[in-house]
C-alpha positions as CSV (number, residue, x, y, z in Angstrom):
1,X,0.0,0.0,0.0
2,X,1.3,3.4,-1.0
3,X,1.8,5.8,1.9
4,X,-0.6,8.7,1.1
5,X,0.5,12.2,2.2
6,X,-2.2,14.5,3.5
7,X,-4.1,16.5,0.9
8,X,-2.6,20.0,0.8
9,X,-4.7,23.0,2.0
10,X,-5.5,25.0,-1.2
11,X,-5.2,28.7,-1.5
12,X,-8.0,29.6,-3.9
13,X,-8.5,33.2,-2.8
14,X,-5.6,34.8,-4.7
15,X,-7.5,37.6,-6.4
16,X,-9.3,35.3,-8.8
17,X,-12.7,36.5,-7.6
18,X,-13.6,33.2,-6.0
19,X,-15.5,32.9,-2.7
20,X,-14.4,29.7,-1.1
21,X,-16.3,27.7,1.6
22,X,-14.8,24.5,3.0
23,X,-17.6,22.0,3.5
24,X,-15.4,19.1,4.6
25,X,-11.7,18.5,4.9
26,X,-9.6,15.6,6.1
27,X,-6.4,13.8,5.5
28,X,-7.2,12.4,2.0
29,X,-10.0,14.6,0.5
30,X,-11.7,17.9,0.7
31,X,-15.1,19.3,-0.4
32,X,-15.3,22.9,-1.2
33,X,-18.0,25.3,-2.6
34,X,-16.7,27.9,-5.0
35,X,-18.7,31.0,-6.0
36,X,-17.7,33.7,-8.5
37,X,-18.3,35.0,-11.9
38,X,-21.9,33.6,-12.0
39,X,-20.7,30.1,-10.9
40,X,-21.7,28.3,-7.8
41,X,-20.1,24.8,-7.9
42,X,-19.1,22.1,-5.5
43,X,-15.5,20.8,-5.8
44,X,-14.0,17.6,-4.5
45,X,-10.3,17.3,-4.2
46,X,-8.8,13.9,-3.3
47,X,-5.4,12.0,-3.3
48,X,-5.8,9.6,-6.2
49,X,-4.0,6.9,-4.2
50,X,-6.7,7.0,-1.5
51,X,-9.7,7.6,-3.8
52,X,-11.8,6.1,-6.6
53,X,-8.8,6.2,-9.1
54,X,-6.4,4.2,-6.9
55,X,-6.6,1.1,-9.1
56,X,-7.4,2.9,-12.4
57,X,-3.8,3.7,-13.4
58,X,-0.3,3.6,-11.8
59,X,-1.0,6.4,-9.3
60,X,1.7,8.3,-7.5
61,X,1.3,9.0,-3.8
62,X,1.0,12.7,-4.4
63,X,-1.4,12.7,-7.4
64,X,-4.5,14.7,-6.8
65,X,-7.9,14.3,-8.5
66,X,-10.0,17.4,-8.8
67,X,-13.8,17.0,-9.5
68,X,-16.4,19.6,-10.1
69,X,-19.5,18.0,-8.6
70,X,-22.2,20.4,-10.0
71,X,-23.1,20.9,-13.7
72,X,-21.4,24.1,-15.0
73,X,-21.0,25.6,-18.4
74,X,-17.8,24.5,-20.3
75,X,-16.3,28.0,-20.0
76,X,-16.9,28.0,-16.2
77,X,-15.4,24.4,-16.0
78,X,-12.3,25.6,-17.8
79,X,-11.9,28.5,-15.3
80,X,-12.5,26.2,-12.3
81,X,-10.1,23.5,-13.5
82,X,-7.3,26.0,-14.3
83,X,-7.7,27.6,-10.8
84,X,-7.7,24.2,-9.1
85,X,-4.7,22.9,-10.9
86,X,-2.7,26.0,-10.1
87,X,-3.8,25.9,-6.5
88,X,-2.8,22.2,-6.1
89,X,0.6,22.8,-7.7
90,X,1.2,25.9,-5.4
91,X,0.2,23.9,-2.3
92,X,2.1,20.7,-3.1
93,X,5.1,21.3,-5.4
94,X,5.9,17.6,-5.2
95,X,2.6,16.7,-6.8
96,X,3.3,14.8,-10.0
97,X,-0.2,14.9,-11.5
98,X,-3.4,16.9,-11.1
99,X,-6.0,14.6,-12.6
100,X,-9.4,15.4,-14.0
101,X,-11.7,12.5,-14.9
102,X,-14.3,13.4,-17.6
103,X,-17.0,10.9,-18.5
104,X,-15.7,8.9,-21.5
105,X,-17.1,10.4,-24.7
106,X,-18.0,13.8,-23.2
107,X,-16.3,16.0,-25.7
108,X,-17.4,19.2,-24.0
109,X,-15.8,18.3,-20.7
110,X,-12.6,17.0,-22.3
111,X,-12.3,20.2,-24.4
112,X,-12.9,22.4,-21.3
113,X,-10.2,20.6,-19.4
114,X,-7.8,20.8,-22.4
115,X,-8.4,24.6,-22.5
116,X,-7.5,24.7,-18.8
117,X,-4.1,23.1,-19.6
118,X,-4.9,19.4,-19.0
119,X,-3.7,16.8,-21.4
120,X,-5.7,13.6,-22.1
121,X,-3.7,10.5,-21.2
122,X,-5.9,7.4,-20.9
123,X,-9.5,6.1,-20.8
124,X,-10.2,3.9,-17.7
125,X,-13.0,1.6,-16.5
126,X,-14.2,1.9,-13.0
127,X,-16.7,-0.5,-11.5
128,X,-19.6,1.8,-12.3
129,X,-18.4,4.1,-15.2
130,X,-15.9,4.8,-17.9
131,X,-13.7,7.9,-17.6
132,X,-11.2,9.8,-19.7
133,X,-8.3,10.9,-17.5
134,X,-6.7,14.2,-18.2
135,X,-3.6,15.5,-16.3
136,X,-1.6,18.6,-15.6
137,X,2.0,17.8,-14.8
138,X,4.7,20.2,-13.7
139,X,7.7,20.9,-16.0
140,X,10.0,18.8,-13.8
141,X,7.9,15.7,-14.7
142,X,7.5,16.3,-18.4
143,X,11.0,17.6,-19.1
144,X,12.8,15.2,-21.5
145,X,16.5,14.8,-21.9
146,X,17.0,13.9,-25.5
147,X,20.6,12.6,-25.0
148,X,19.8,8.9,-25.2
149,X,23.5,7.9,-24.8
150,X,23.7,8.7,-21.1
151,X,21.7,7.9,-18.0
152,X,20.1,11.1,-16.6
153,X,21.2,12.2,-13.1
154,X,18.6,12.5,-10.4
């Protein structure tokens, strides 16, 4: 079993115009209500290794899933996902992946996530649904050393 670090406390009130209310927060997940710009949406933030995606892909202990639990327009979803991804990366610089799981085949949600900087990586089957996983990864994860004749230093 992967040792799962606590979910970081997110700073979402950085001049983005969001009003944030914490509905529930514990070691592995948090539920928030975000209001702003005509949007009133519930948000669920969870360590992937402790949540519904733990067996869906090779999760890292610090991966974080962000879920918008209320229906919002695609433009609002883009703004929410961008803000959430940035907040997770600020709060946990060691987080390798911020994950958004769109219903498989939902082109609107996938496009909204891609506009927010997420990259589609894989479709997965959970016990009760099929999802398309999209991720935001920091530069230190995606940086590629093209010198194939040497082993990179860590």
